[in-house]
C-alpha positions as CSV (number, residue, x, y, z in Angstrom):
1,M,0.1,-0.1,0.2
2,R,1.2,3.5,-1.0
3,F,0.7,6.5,1.2
4,L,0.8,10.3,0.8
5,D,0.8,12.7,3.6
6,T,-2.4,14.2,4.3
7,D,-1.7,15.6,7.7
8,E,0.5,18.5,7.6
9,E,1.4,18.5,11.5
10,K,2.9,15.2,11.0
11,W,4.5,16.0,8.0
12,Q,6.3,19.0,9.5
13,K,7.2,16.9,12.7
14,A,9.0,14.2,10.2
15,I,10.9,17.2,8.6
16,Q,12.3,18.2,11.9
17,E,12.8,14.5,12.9
18,D,14.6,13.5,9.7
19,K,16.8,16.8,10.0
20,I,15.9,17.9,6.4
21,G,14.5,21.1,7.0
22,E,17.2,23.1,5.0
23,W,15.7,22.0,1.9
24,K,12.4,23.3,0.3
25,H,9.4,21.1,0.9
26,C,6.0,21.2,-0.2
27,I,2.9,19.2,0.7
28,D,-0.4,18.7,-1.2
29,I,-2.8,17.4,1.5
30,T,-5.4,16.3,-1.1
31,G,-3.4,12.7,-1.1
32,W,-3.8,10.5,-4.4
33,Q,-6.5,12.9,-5.7
34,S,-3.9,15.7,-6.3
35,E,-3.6,17.1,-9.7
36,I,0.1,17.4,-9.3
37,L,0.3,13.6,-9.2
38,E,-1.0,13.5,-12.8
39,E,0.6,16.4,-14.0
40,Y,4.2,15.2,-13.1
41,S,3.5,11.5,-13.5
42,L,4.6,11.0,-9.8
43,Q,4.2,7.2,-9.1
44,S,6.5,6.8,-6.2
45,I,7.2,8.3,-2.7
46,P,9.6,10.1,-1.9
47,S,9.9,11.7,-5.4
48,N,12.3,14.5,-5.7
49,F,13.0,17.5,-8.2
50,L,15.8,19.7,-8.7
51,I,14.6,23.0,-10.1
52,S,16.6,25.8,-11.5
53,P,16.1,29.5,-10.0
54,E,14.3,29.9,-13.4
55,G,11.8,27.2,-12.3
56,K,13.1,24.7,-14.9
57,I,13.3,21.0,-13.9
58,I,16.7,20.0,-14.0
59,A,16.5,16.4,-12.8
60,I,13.9,13.9,-11.4
61,N,14.2,11.0,-8.9
62,L,18.0,11.3,-8.1
63,R,19.2,9.2,-5.3
64,G,22.7,8.5,-3.5
65,E,25.8,9.1,-5.7
66,A,23.6,10.3,-8.7
67,L,22.2,13.0,-6.6
68,L,25.4,14.0,-5.0
69,K,27.0,14.2,-8.5
70,K,24.4,16.3,-10.1
71,L,24.4,18.6,-7.2
72,E,28.2,18.9,-7.2
73,E,28.2,19.6,-10.9
74,L,25.3,22.4,-10.4
75,L,26.8,24.0,-7.5
76,G,30.5,23.2,-7.9
77,E,32.5,24.7,-5.1
78,C,29.6,25.7,-3.0
79,M,29.2,22.3,-1.7
80,N,32.7,22.4,-0.3
81,D,32.1,25.5,1.8
């Protein structure tokens, strides 16, 4: 069974507990009825998107080394500071 967060309070608590508050997060509490799921063809949770300052999607669902490599490519020296 797949679940989506529909309780914003629990969602905020999980962000704090997982110590991932430095990243931007968003929630759509409509669950599987969300128009966003269909618009972006989301089929797995968690899903992640790297979005440029201009709003362009750069990458989707990178994990582990692939995510680190892409961030290093995009941010370069900023990651080492």
